[in-house]
C-alpha positions as CSV (number, residue, x, y, z in Angstrom):
1,X,-29.5,-7.0,-3.7
2,X,-26.5,-9.4,-3.9
3,X,-26.0,-12.7,-2.1
4,X,-25.3,-12.7,1.7
5,X,-21.8,-12.3,3.1
6,X,-22.6,-14.7,5.9
7,X,-23.4,-17.5,3.4
8,X,-20.0,-17.4,1.7
9,X,-17.0,-19.4,2.9
10,X,-14.1,-18.1,1.0
11,X,-10.7,-19.4,2.2
12,X,-8.7,-18.4,-0.9
13,X,-8.6,-15.5,-3.3
14,X,-11.0,-15.9,-6.2
15,X,-10.5,-13.2,-8.9
16,X,-13.9,-14.1,-10.4
17,X,-16.0,-13.4,-7.3
18,X,-16.1,-10.3,-5.2
19,X,-15.2,-10.8,-1.6
20,X,-17.4,-8.0,-0.4
21,X,-20.6,-8.5,-2.3
22,X,-20.2,-11.9,-4.0
23,X,-21.0,-10.4,-7.4
24,X,-19.5,-12.4,-10.3
25,X,-19.7,-9.6,-12.8
26,X,-16.5,-7.6,-13.3
27,X,-14.6,-5.4,-15.7
28,X,-10.9,-5.3,-16.5
29,X,-9.4,-1.9,-15.7
30,X,-5.8,-2.5,-16.6
31,X,-3.3,-5.1,-17.8
32,X,0.4,-4.7,-18.2
33,X,1.5,-7.7,-20.3
34,X,5.3,-7.4,-20.0
35,X,5.8,-10.6,-18.1
36,X,7.0,-8.5,-15.1
37,X,5.0,-7.5,-12.1
38,X,6.1,-5.7,-8.9
39,X,5.5,-6.9,-5.4
40,X,5.2,-4.2,-2.7
41,X,8.5,-5.3,-1.1
42,X,10.2,-4.3,-4.4
43,X,10.6,-7.9,-5.7
44,X,10.0,-8.2,-9.5
45,X,8.0,-11.4,-10.4
46,X,7.8,-13.1,-13.8
47,X,4.1,-12.6,-14.4
48,X,1.7,-10.0,-15.9
49,X,-0.2,-7.4,-13.9
50,X,-4.0,-7.4,-14.2
51,X,-6.6,-5.5,-12.2
52,X,-10.4,-5.7,-12.2
53,X,-13.3,-3.8,-10.7
54,X,-16.5,-5.4,-9.3
55,X,-19.6,-4.2,-11.1
56,X,-21.7,-4.8,-8.0
57,X,-19.9,-2.7,-5.3
58,X,-17.0,-1.1,-7.2
59,X,-14.3,-2.9,-5.2
60,X,-11.0,-3.2,-7.1
61,X,-9.0,-6.4,-7.1
62,X,-6.3,-8.4,-8.7
63,X,-7.4,-10.2,-11.9
64,X,-5.4,-13.4,-11.7
65,X,-5.4,-16.4,-9.3
66,X,-3.2,-16.8,-6.3
67,X,-1.9,-20.0,-4.8
68,X,-3.2,-19.8,-1.2
69,X,-0.4,-21.9,0.2
70,X,2.2,-19.9,-1.6
71,X,0.6,-16.7,-0.3
72,X,0.8,-18.0,3.3
73,X,4.4,-19.0,2.9
74,X,5.2,-15.6,1.3
75,X,4.2,-13.7,4.4
76,X,5.7,-16.2,6.8
77,X,9.1,-16.5,5.2
78,X,9.9,-14.3,2.2
79,X,8.2,-10.9,2.3
80,X,10.5,-8.0,3.2
81,X,7.9,-5.2,3.4
82,X,7.4,-5.3,7.1
83,X,11.0,-4.6,8.2
84,X,10.5,-1.8,10.9
85,X,13.0,0.6,9.3
86,X,12.8,-0.4,5.7
87,X,10.7,2.6,4.7
88,X,11.9,6.1,5.3
89,X,10.4,9.5,4.4
90,X,12.8,12.3,3.6
91,X,11.4,15.6,4.8
92,X,12.8,19.1,5.3
93,X,13.1,18.3,9.0
94,X,15.1,15.1,8.3
95,X,14.3,11.4,7.7
96,X,11.2,10.0,9.3
97,X,10.8,6.1,9.5
98,X,7.4,5.0,8.2
99,X,6.8,3.1,11.4
100,X,7.1,6.3,13.4
101,X,4.8,8.1,11.0
102,X,2.2,5.4,11.4
103,X,2.6,5.3,15.2
104,X,2.0,9.1,15.4
105,X,-1.0,9.0,13.1
106,X,-2.6,6.1,15.0
107,X,-2.1,7.8,18.3
108,X,-3.4,11.2,17.0
109,X,-6.4,9.7,15.2
110,X,-7.2,6.7,17.4
111,X,-5.3,7.2,20.6
112,X,-8.5,6.9,22.7
113,X,-8.6,3.2,21.8
114,X,-5.6,2.7,24.0
115,X,-7.0,4.4,27.1
116,X,-7.6,1.8,29.7
117,X,-6.5,-1.0,27.4
118,X,-4.7,-3.9,29.1
119,X,-3.6,-5.9,26.1
120,X,-3.0,-5.2,22.4
121,X,-2.1,-7.2,19.3
122,X,-0.3,-6.0,16.2
123,X,-1.5,-8.1,13.2
124,X,0.6,-8.5,10.1
125,X,4.3,-8.4,9.6
126,X,5.0,-6.6,12.9
127,X,6.1,-7.9,16.3
128,X,4.0,-5.7,18.5
129,X,6.7,-3.0,18.7
130,X,5.0,-0.5,16.3
131,X,4.3,1.9,19.2
132,X,7.5,1.3,21.1
133,X,9.0,4.8,20.2
134,X,5.7,6.3,21.5
135,X,5.1,4.2,24.6
136,X,4.5,7.3,26.7
137,X,1.5,8.1,24.5
138,X,0.2,4.6,24.0
139,X,-0.8,4.1,27.6
140,X,1.9,1.3,27.9
141,X,-0.4,-1.4,26.5
142,X,1.5,-4.7,26.5
143,X,1.5,-5.8,22.9
144,X,2.4,-8.9,20.9
145,X,2.5,-9.6,17.2
146,X,0.7,-12.1,14.9
147,X,2.6,-12.4,11.6
148,X,0.6,-14.9,9.5
149,X,-3.0,-16.0,9.2
150,X,-2.4,-19.2,11.3
151,X,-0.9,-17.0,14.1
152,X,-4.2,-15.1,14.2
153,X,-6.2,-18.3,14.2
154,X,-4.2,-19.6,17.2
155,X,-4.9,-16.5,19.3
156,X,-7.3,-16.7,22.2
157,X,-10.9,-15.5,21.8
158,X,-11.7,-12.1,23.4
159,X,-8.1,-11.7,24.7
160,X,-7.4,-8.2,23.4
161,X,-8.6,-4.7,24.1
162,X,-7.1,-3.3,20.9
163,X,-5.8,-4.8,17.7
164,X,-4.1,-2.9,14.9
165,X,-3.1,-3.8,11.3
166,X,-0.9,-1.5,9.1
167,X,-0.8,-2.2,5.4
168,X,-2.2,-5.7,5.8
169,X,-5.8,-5.8,4.5
170,X,-4.9,-5.2,0.9
171,X,-2.7,-8.4,1.0
172,X,-5.3,-10.7,2.5
173,X,-7.0,-13.3,0.3
174,X,-10.4,-13.1,2.0
175,X,-10.8,-9.8,3.9
176,X,-14.3,-10.6,5.2
177,X,-13.1,-13.8,6.8
178,X,-9.9,-12.1,8.1
179,X,-11.9,-9.3,9.7
180,X,-14.3,-11.7,11.4
181,X,-11.2,-13.4,12.7
182,X,-9.9,-10.2,14.2
183,X,-13.3,-9.5,15.8
184,X,-13.1,-12.8,17.5
185,X,-9.9,-11.8,19.2
186,X,-11.4,-8.6,20.7
187,X,-13.3,-8.4,23.9
188,X,-16.9,-6.9,23.5
189,X,-16.4,-3.2,22.9
190,X,-12.8,-3.6,21.9
191,X,-11.2,-1.6,19.1
192,X,-9.7,-2.5,15.7
193,X,-7.4,0.1,14.0
194,X,-6.7,-0.4,10.3
195,X,-4.5,1.6,7.9
196,X,-4.1,0.7,4.2
197,X,-3.9,2.3,0.8
198,X,-7.2,3.9,-0.3
199,X,-8.6,4.5,-3.7
200,X,-10.6,7.5,-2.4
201,X,-7.7,9.3,-4.1
202,X,-5.5,8.2,-7.0
203,X,-2.9,5.8,-5.9
204,X,0.0,3.8,-7.4
205,X,-0.9,0.9,-5.2
206,X,-2.7,-0.3,-8.3
207,X,0.8,-1.2,-9.6
208,X,1.5,-3.9,-7.0
209,X,0.6,-7.5,-7.9
210,X,0.4,-8.5,-4.2
211,X,-2.2,-5.9,-3.4
212,X,-5.1,-8.2,-3.9
213,X,-7.8,-5.5,-3.2
214,X,-8.1,-1.8,-3.7
215,X,-10.6,-0.3,-1.2
216,X,-12.5,2.9,-1.0
217,X,-13.7,4.0,2.4
218,X,-17.2,3.1,1.5
219,X,-16.1,-0.5,1.0
220,X,-14.5,-0.6,4.4
221,X,-17.5,0.9,6.1
222,X,-19.6,-2.0,4.6
223,X,-17.0,-4.5,5.7
224,X,-17.2,-3.1,9.2
225,X,-21.0,-3.5,9.5
226,X,-21.0,-7.0,7.9
227,X,-18.2,-8.3,10.1
228,X,-19.5,-7.0,13.5
229,X,-17.9,-3.5,13.9
230,X,-19.0,0.1,14.0
231,X,-16.8,2.7,12.4
232,X,-16.0,5.3,15.0
233,X,-13.6,7.4,13.0
234,X,-12.1,7.5,9.5
235,X,-9.2,9.7,8.2
236,X,-8.1,9.9,4.6
237,X,-4.5,11.0,4.0
238,X,-1.5,11.7,6.2
239,X,1.0,14.4,5.2
240,X,3.6,11.8,4.5
241,X,1.1,9.1,3.3
242,X,-1.6,10.9,1.3
243,X,-2.9,7.7,-0.3
244,X,-3.6,5.9,2.9
245,X,-6.8,5.8,5.0
246,X,-7.0,5.1,8.8
247,X,-10.1,3.5,10.4
248,X,-11.1,3.1,14.1
249,X,-13.7,0.4,14.6
250,X,-15.4,-0.8,17.7
251,X,-16.6,-4.4,18.1
252,X,-20.4,-4.5,18.2
253,X,-23.1,-7.0,17.1
254,X,-23.1,-8.0,13.5
255,X,-25.5,-5.8,11.4
256,X,-28.0,-8.3,9.8
257,X,-28.8,-5.9,7.0
258,X,-25.2,-5.5,6.0
259,X,-24.7,-9.2,5.9
260,X,-27.3,-9.5,3.2
261,X,-25.0,-7.9,0.7
262,X,-24.3,-4.6,-1.0
263,X,-27.3,-2.4,-1.8
264,X,-27.3,0.4,-4.3
265,X,-24.9,1.5,-7.0
266,X,-21.1,0.7,-6.9
267,X,-19.1,3.0,-4.6
268,X,-17.3,5.8,-6.4
269,X,-13.5,5.5,-6.2
270,X,-10.5,6.5,-8.2
271,X,-9.5,2.9,-9.0
272,X,-10.3,3.2,-12.7
273,X,-8.5,6.5,-13.0
274,X,-5.5,5.2,-11.1
275,X,-5.1,2.2,-13.5
276,X,-5.7,4.4,-16.6
277,X,-3.2,7.1,-15.6
278,X,-0.6,4.6,-14.5
279,X,-0.7,3.1,-18.0
280,X,-0.5,6.6,-19.5
281,X,2.4,7.7,-17.4
282,X,4.4,4.6,-18.1
283,X,3.9,5.1,-21.9
284,X,5.1,8.7,-21.4
285,X,8.2,7.5,-19.5
286,X,9.1,5.1,-22.3
287,X,8.8,7.9,-24.8
288,X,11.0,10.2,-22.7
289,X,13.6,7.5,-22.3
290,X,13.6,6.8,-26.1
291,X,14.2,10.5,-26.7
292,X,17.1,10.5,-24.3
293,X,18.7,7.6,-26.1
294,X,18.2,9.2,-29.5
295,X,19.8,12.4,-28.4
296,X,22.6,10.6,-26.6
297,X,21.7,12.3,-23.3
298,X,23.1,10.9,-20.1
299,X,20.4,10.2,-17.5
300,X,20.1,9.6,-13.8
301,X,17.3,8.7,-11.4
302,X,16.8,10.8,-8.3
303,X,14.9,8.8,-5.7
304,X,15.2,5.0,-5.4
305,X,12.0,4.1,-3.5
306,X,8.5,3.0,-4.6
307,X,8.2,5.2,-7.7
308,X,11.6,4.1,-9.0
309,X,10.7,0.5,-8.6
310,X,7.4,0.9,-10.4
311,X,9.2,2.6,-13.3
312,X,12.0,0.0,-13.2
313,X,9.6,-2.9,-13.3
314,X,7.2,-1.8,-16.0
315,X,9.6,0.1,-18.3
316,X,12.4,-2.1,-19.6
317,X,14.1,1.0,-21.0
318,X,14.9,2.6,-17.6
319,X,17.9,0.6,-16.4
320,X,19.6,0.8,-19.8
321,X,19.3,4.6,-19.8
322,X,20.7,5.3,-16.4
323,X,24.3,6.4,-15.7
324,X,23.7,6.5,-12.0
325,X,21.2,7.0,-9.2
326,X,20.9,9.8,-6.6
327,X,19.6,9.8,-3.1
328,X,20.5,11.8,0.0
329,X,21.9,8.6,1.8
330,X,23.7,6.7,-0.9
331,X,25.5,4.4,1.6
332,X,22.3,2.5,2.5
333,X,22.8,-1.3,2.0
334,X,19.6,-1.7,0.0
335,X,21.2,0.1,-3.0
336,X,24.2,-2.1,-3.3
337,X,22.5,-4.5,-5.7
338,X,21.2,-2.0,-8.2
339,X,24.1,-2.3,-10.6
340,X,25.0,1.4,-11.1
341,X,26.7,4.0,-8.9
342,X,24.6,5.7,-6.2
343,X,25.6,9.3,-5.2
344,X,24.1,12.4,-3.7
345,X,22.3,14.7,-6.2
346,X,25.1,17.3,-5.9
347,X,27.5,14.8,-7.4
348,X,25.5,14.2,-10.6
349,X,27.3,16.8,-12.8
350,X,30.6,14.8,-12.2
351,X,29.0,11.9,-14.0
352,X,28.2,14.0,-17.1
353,X,24.5,13.7,-16.4
354,X,22.2,16.3,-18.1
355,X,18.7,14.7,-17.6
356,X,17.5,13.6,-14.1
357,X,14.3,11.5,-13.9
358,X,12.5,12.3,-10.6
359,X,11.7,8.8,-9.3
360,X,10.7,9.7,-5.8
361,X,7.0,10.1,-4.7
362,X,5.4,12.7,-7.0
363,X,4.3,14.8,-4.1
364,X,8.0,15.8,-3.8
365,X,8.6,16.6,-7.5
366,X,8.4,20.4,-7.3
367,X,11.0,20.6,-4.5
368,X,13.2,18.0,-6.2
369,X,12.9,19.8,-9.6
370,X,14.1,23.1,-8.1
371,X,17.1,21.3,-6.6
372,X,18.0,19.6,-9.8
373,X,17.5,22.8,-11.9
374,X,19.9,24.7,-9.6
375,X,22.6,22.2,-10.6
376,X,22.0,23.2,-14.3
377,X,20.4,19.8,-15.1
378,X,17.0,19.0,-16.6
379,X,14.4,17.4,-14.3
380,X,11.8,15.0,-15.7
381,X,8.8,13.9,-13.6
382,X,8.0,10.2,-13.4
383,X,4.4,9.2,-12.8
384,X,3.4,12.9,-12.8
385,X,-0.4,12.1,-12.7
386,X,0.0,11.0,-9.1
387,X,1.5,14.2,-7.7
388,X,-1.6,16.3,-7.1
389,X,-5.2,16.2,-6.0
390,X,-7.5,13.6,-7.6
């Protein structure tokens, strides 16, 4: 049995000590020493990427230190990931903003938490408006937003019936302390809804330097018990976000057994496999780009979202190889700084392109490959290991 959660006072991220079980034994699961690391808002930082796994409970985490003051400033001032419409999924039915997808998922899986609720809080980069497009289904709960840790600390005890946090927990320096803080804001019996990347399935979230932790659902269940919650419901995977998990927790008394630490073997997750296959896929990409250069083939990237940015950050060959990029909405402002022309896929032949790297989420590669092949071009999957079941 490992040391008690309740005895630890962690106020900053410590890569040498597990936040969940306090174990000091760990194993490196991956390091990309290119001097470039990707933040989840698509900012490339001048540092290496390193990830570890705890030998006590199996929780994955970042392997290098973080300046706590810089981390706080980042989410107060600089971070761009929380823009309400910044993330869009392109489906056969048309574009779907990520905020809408999360709102629908929350209300389908945890809508009962809003029944009879009088006051809610969105915690993270949001403003309380996450459910605005779905207000008719959210029981019209008045909501506000708490962006940074000090905003949460300033909130009134027991003031909320429901609190929700989307893609927040993986960024938090000390999740146990953060979750206890959210519990304080809830009335007895109030509900907390969490959604974040899960390592129950393979996930490229291992590529993000600002994802400080990589949870499995077993880890989150233990956090719930240790921090004074009971897990009511858990769902792994959404059709548009297959690598996320959603959790509905209710505030209850703290479980004294859980606070004594992790018992038993480490939780089984895909974090090792994710790190290993990310490294393998990036090496494969470098080889494919080298082959294009040797054969004087003209290349384009189809898809300019998360997968593209992972490839761009960790393969220095990609930018040099590209003639242009392709998306279905090339006029979006976010593409203006990329440094090469952005067109629709149907215009790629006009640029003399003959190889198209599929740099959208791998779950869409089959459909995209058919579309590219119909143009007489050769499609090449990027990060193919993350496209199917784990």
